[in-house]
C-alpha positions as CSV (number, residue, x, y, z in Angstrom):
1,M,-3.7,-16.7,-1.1
2,R,-3.3,-15.9,2.6
3,A,0.4,-15.2,2.1
4,L,-0.4,-12.9,-0.8
5,G,-2.9,-11.1,1.3
6,K,-0.4,-10.6,4.2
7,L,2.3,-9.4,1.8
8,S,0.0,-6.9,0.1
9,V,-1.2,-5.5,3.4
10,I,2.4,-5.1,4.6
11,L,3.4,-3.4,1.4
12,G,0.3,-1.2,1.7
13,I,1.3,-0.1,5.2
14,V,4.9,0.6,4.2
15,S,3.7,2.6,1.2
16,L,1.2,4.5,3.3
17,I,3.9,5.5,5.8
18,I,6.2,6.6,3.0
19,G,3.4,8.5,1.2
20,I,2.4,10.3,4.4
21,G,6.0,11.3,5.1
22,S,6.4,12.5,1.6
23,R,3.2,14.6,1.9
24,W,4.3,15.9,5.3
25,F,7.7,17.2,4.1
26,I,6.3,18.2,0.6
27,E,9.2,16.5,-1.0
28,P,9.2,13.7,-3.5
29,I,11.0,10.5,-2.4
30,Q,13.3,9.1,-5.1
31,G,11.4,11.3,-7.6
32,I,8.1,9.7,-6.8
33,E,5.4,12.0,-5.4
34,A,3.2,11.3,-2.4
35,H,0.1,10.7,-4.6
36,A,1.7,7.7,-6.3
37,F,2.6,6.1,-2.9
38,L,-0.9,6.6,-1.6
39,S,-2.5,5.2,-4.7
40,F,-0.2,2.2,-4.6
41,S,-1.2,1.6,-0.9
42,Q,-4.9,1.7,-1.8
43,A,-4.3,-0.9,-4.5
44,C,-2.3,-3.1,-2.1
45,F,-5.1,-2.9,0.6
46,L,-7.7,-3.8,-2.0
47,L,-5.6,-6.7,-3.2
48,G,-5.1,-7.9,0.4
49,I,-8.9,-7.7,1.1
50,A,-9.7,-9.6,-2.0
51,A,-7.1,-12.3,-1.2
52,F,-8.4,-12.7,2.3
53,H,-12.0,-12.9,1.1
54,W,-11.1,-15.4,-1.6
55,D,-9.3,-17.6,0.9
56,S,-12.2,-17.6,3.3
57,K,-14.6,-19.2,0.7
């Protein structure tokens, strides 16, 4: 579970950076708007927190 947590946090950070860049330039990246990237990063961070919490029990 720890590996899943690390992977999801890393994906969340990358998605967050892409989403902020897309919002900054007001241009969709590969046809995907900034809102989708930011929502995906939230889901990744939530999954990472859950995985780390589950692993600590």
